[in-house]
C-alpha positions in Angstrom: 21.5 106.5 10.6 20.8 102.9 11.5 23.6 100.5 12.9 24.8 97.5 10.8 26.2 94.5 12.3 27.9 92.1 9.6 28.9 88.3 10.2 30.9 87.1 7.7 31.6 83.3 8.0 33.6 82.7 4.8 37.0 83.4 3.6 39.0 82.3 0.7 36.8 79.2 0.7 33.9 81.1 -0.8 35.8 84.5 -1.8 32.7 86.4 -3.6 30.7 86.1 -0.4 33.6 87.1 1.7 34.2 90.1 -0.4 30.6 91.2 -0.7 30.8 91.3 3.3 33.6 93.2 3.6 32.3 95.8 0.8 28.9 96.2 2.4 30.6 96.9 5.7 33.1 99.1 4.5 30.4 101.3 2.3 28.5 101.5 5.3 31.3 102.8 7.3 32.2 105.4 4.4 28.5 106.5 4.4 28.8 107.5 8.2 27.0 104.4 9.5 28.0 102.7 12.7 29.4 99.4 11.9 30.2 96.3 13.5 32.1 93.4 11.5 32.5 89.9 13.0 34.9 87.5 11.7 33.5 84.2 12.0 34.5 80.5 10.7 37.2 80.9 7.7 37.2 84.7 8.2 38.8 84.5 11.5 42.2 84.1 9.8 41.6 87.8 8.5 41.9 89.1 12.0 46.0 88.1 11.7 48.6 90.5 10.2 49.0 90.0 6.7 46.0 87.5 6.0 43.9 90.0 4.4 46.8 90.7 1.7 46.6 87.1 0.6 43.1 87.4 -0.3 42.6 87.9 -4.1 39.4 88.3 -6.1 39.4 90.1 -9.5 37.3 93.2 -9.9 36.9 93.5 -6.3 38.2 96.2 -3.8 41.5 94.9 -2.1 40.6 93.3 1.3 43.3 95.1 3.2 42.0 98.3 2.3 38.5 97.4 3.5 39.6 96.0 6.6 41.7 99.0 7.2 38.6 101.2 6.7 36.7 99.3 9.3 39.2 99.1 11.6 39.7 102.8 11.5 36.1 103.9 11.8 33.8 100.6 12.7 34.5 97.9 15.1 35.9 94.2 14.1 35.4 91.5 16.2 36.8 87.8 16.0 34.6 85.0 17.3 36.2 83.5 20.7 35.3 80.1 19.5 36.5 80.6 15.9 39.8 81.9 17.2 40.3 79.2 19.8 39.9 76.4 17.2 42.6 78.0 15.0 44.9 78.8 18.0 44.5 82.5 17.5 45.1 84.5 20.8 44.9 88.2 21.4 48.3 88.8 21.0 48.1 87.3 17.5 45.4 89.7 15.8 45.7 93.3 14.5 45.6 96.2 16.6 42.1 97.1 16.9 40.4 93.8 16.7 38.6 92.6 19.8 37.7 88.7 20.6 34.3 88.4 21.6 31.8 85.6 21.9 28.1 84.8 21.1 26.7 86.9 24.1 28.3 90.1 22.8 27.3 89.2 19.2 23.5 88.9 20.5 23.7 92.0 22.5 24.7 93.9 19.5 22.0 92.2 17.1 19.4 92.9 19.5 20.1 96.6 19.8 17.3 98.9 18.5 18.1 100.3 15.1 20.6 97.6 14.2 20.5 95.8 10.9 22.2 92.5 10.8 23.5 91.0 7.9 25.0 87.3 7.6 27.3 86.2 4.6 
């Protein structure tokens, strides 16, 4: 199975697109894919404890459940610049969330067999 790289660039400002990104990533994890989810832009806030629980979208899977699945079986990364712009540091994020920059994203995106999706 191919690896999946999902970059989510929105949060509560575009709830349907945000939910779709998390749903696709979590579904891929549930199907055994190697998944890397990148939190960028307004989705950066979901790297903080309790923030996913504040997200609400009718008829969508709960964001905390999707994030938990991704943290358990995938890789969740917070964009370095996005974190810095929001005053988020390594000690602020949920356990299992790493902070990394564009070079790491590009390396993952260019890995053979990886499908990248941006929401």
